[in-house]
C-alpha positions as CSV (number, residue, x, y, z in Angstrom):
1,M,-46.4,-29.7,-10.3
2,E,-48.1,-29.8,-6.9
3,N,-45.6,-27.4,-5.4
4,L,-46.1,-24.9,-8.2
5,I,-49.9,-25.0,-7.7
6,A,-49.6,-24.7,-3.9
7,A,-47.2,-21.8,-4.2
8,L,-49.5,-20.0,-6.7
9,Q,-52.5,-20.6,-4.5
10,L,-50.7,-19.2,-1.4
11,I,-49.5,-16.1,-3.3
12,N,-53.0,-15.7,-4.8
13,S,-54.6,-15.7,-1.4
14,K,-52.6,-12.5,-0.6
15,M,-52.7,-11.0,-4.1
16,S,-54.2,-7.6,-4.9
17,K,-57.3,-8.4,-7.1
18,D,-56.6,-5.5,-9.4
19,V,-53.4,-7.1,-10.8
20,K,-54.3,-7.9,-14.4
21,F,-51.2,-9.9,-15.5
22,P,-49.4,-11.2,-12.4
23,T,-47.0,-13.6,-14.0
24,Y,-43.9,-13.4,-16.3
25,C,-41.9,-16.2,-17.7
26,G,-38.5,-15.6,-19.2
27,D,-35.4,-17.6,-19.9
28,E,-35.1,-19.9,-17.0
29,E,-37.2,-17.8,-14.6
30,F,-40.8,-17.5,-13.6
31,R,-41.9,-14.3,-11.8
32,V,-45.1,-13.6,-9.9
33,F,-45.8,-9.8,-9.5
34,A,-49.0,-10.1,-7.6
35,G,-49.2,-6.7,-5.9
36,V,-48.0,-8.1,-2.6
37,E,-45.4,-7.1,-0.2
38,Q,-43.0,-9.5,1.5
39,T,-44.5,-8.4,4.8
40,D,-47.9,-9.8,3.7
41,F,-46.5,-13.2,4.4
42,T,-45.5,-14.9,7.7
43,A,-42.1,-16.3,8.2
44,V,-43.6,-19.8,7.9
45,E,-45.2,-18.9,4.6
46,L,-42.0,-17.4,3.2
47,T,-40.1,-20.6,4.3
48,Q,-42.8,-22.8,2.6
49,L,-42.6,-20.7,-0.6
50,S,-38.8,-21.0,-0.6
51,D,-39.1,-24.8,-0.1
52,W,-41.4,-24.8,-3.1
53,G,-38.8,-22.9,-5.2
54,F,-40.3,-19.3,-4.9
55,D,-38.2,-16.7,-3.2
56,W,-38.8,-13.0,-2.8
57,D,-37.5,-11.1,-5.8
58,E,-34.7,-9.0,-4.3
59,E,-33.8,-7.4,-7.7
60,F,-37.2,-5.6,-8.1
61,D,-38.3,-6.0,-4.4
62,E,-41.7,-7.0,-5.8
63,G,-43.2,-10.4,-5.9
64,F,-41.6,-13.8,-6.1
65,M,-39.4,-15.6,-8.6
66,S,-38.4,-19.2,-9.3
67,F,-35.7,-20.8,-11.3
68,R,-37.1,-24.3,-11.1
């Protein structure tokens, strides 16, 4: 649970404030479309997010997704 909260806080710190509904939860996936670009995050932050189970969504090239 701590990793989920930490990941969402990190993404939120870079998030566009005009995004009304930044999350989506479907079958076995959780997506965060937060109006961010992958380049908004440092390599260290991307590694940390990956360690927490959130990877850049290559399918839509927008936001992060987790299967945990």
